[in-house]
C-alpha positions in Angstrom: -0.9 204.3 63.8 -4.2 203.3 65.5 -3.5 201.0 68.3 -6.0 197.7 68.8 -8.2 197.1 71.9 -6.3 194.7 74.1 -9.0 191.3 75.1 -10.0 190.9 78.2 -9.6 187.3 79.6 -12.4 186.1 81.2 -11.2 185.5 84.9 -10.9 181.6 85.9 -12.7 180.3 88.9 -11.6 177.4 90.4 -13.7 174.8 90.5 -14.1 173.2 93.7 -14.0 169.7 94.1 -17.3 167.7 95.1 -17.1 166.4 98.6 -17.8 162.7 97.2 -14.0 163.2 95.1 -12.3 163.8 98.3 -9.6 161.2 99.0 -9.7 160.0 102.4 -6.6 158.6 104.2 -5.8 155.2 104.3 -7.1 153.2 107.3 -4.5 152.7 109.8 -3.9 148.5 109.1 -2.8 149.6 105.7 0.5 151.0 105.8 1.9 148.3 108.6 0.4 145.0 105.8 2.1 147.0 103.3 5.9 147.2 104.7 4.7 143.4 106.0 4.2 142.0 102.5 7.0 143.7 101.0 9.3 142.5 103.8 7.6 139.0 103.8 8.2 138.7 100.2 12.2 139.8 100.9 12.5 137.8 103.5 11.0 134.3 101.7 13.3 134.9 99.0 16.3 135.0 101.4 15.3 132.1 102.9 15.6 130.1 99.7 18.5 131.5 98.6 20.6 131.0 102.2 19.0 127.4 102.8 20.4 126.4 99.5 16.6 125.3 98.3 15.6 123.6 101.4 13.4 126.0 103.0 10.9 127.4 102.8 9.0 124.8 100.7 11.7 122.5 99.1 9.5 120.8 97.1 8.8 123.3 94.8 12.5 124.0 93.6 12.6 127.6 92.0 9.1 128.6 92.4 9.7 130.0 95.9 11.5 132.5 93.7 8.0 133.1 92.0 6.4 133.2 95.4 8.6 135.3 96.9 8.7 138.1 94.6 4.9 137.9 94.5 4.6 138.8 98.0 6.7 141.7 97.8 5.0 142.5 94.2 1.4 142.6 96.5 3.2 145.5 98.8 4.7 147.1 96.0 1.2 147.4 94.4 0.1 148.5 97.8 2.3 151.8 97.6 -0.2 152.6 94.4 -2.8 153.4 96.7 -1.5 155.3 99.6 -2.6 158.1 101.0 -1.1 159.9 103.6 
């Protein structure tokens, strides 16, 4: 029985990434600000719980937890943009 010819697959040439799309590393201030926001949010929440609601802002009550989570969330959102 005759054999069929094998097809030649075209060789793939890797596409070069344009210079405009090359991601550069973050600025030097990015990581310290990111870590500071996460720790500041954590410290805000811990301060609220330890002081039994007397600190950091006593008049807003449980909104202190929301503020702490908001600050920490801003730091965690920065981690999605982190490039080394």
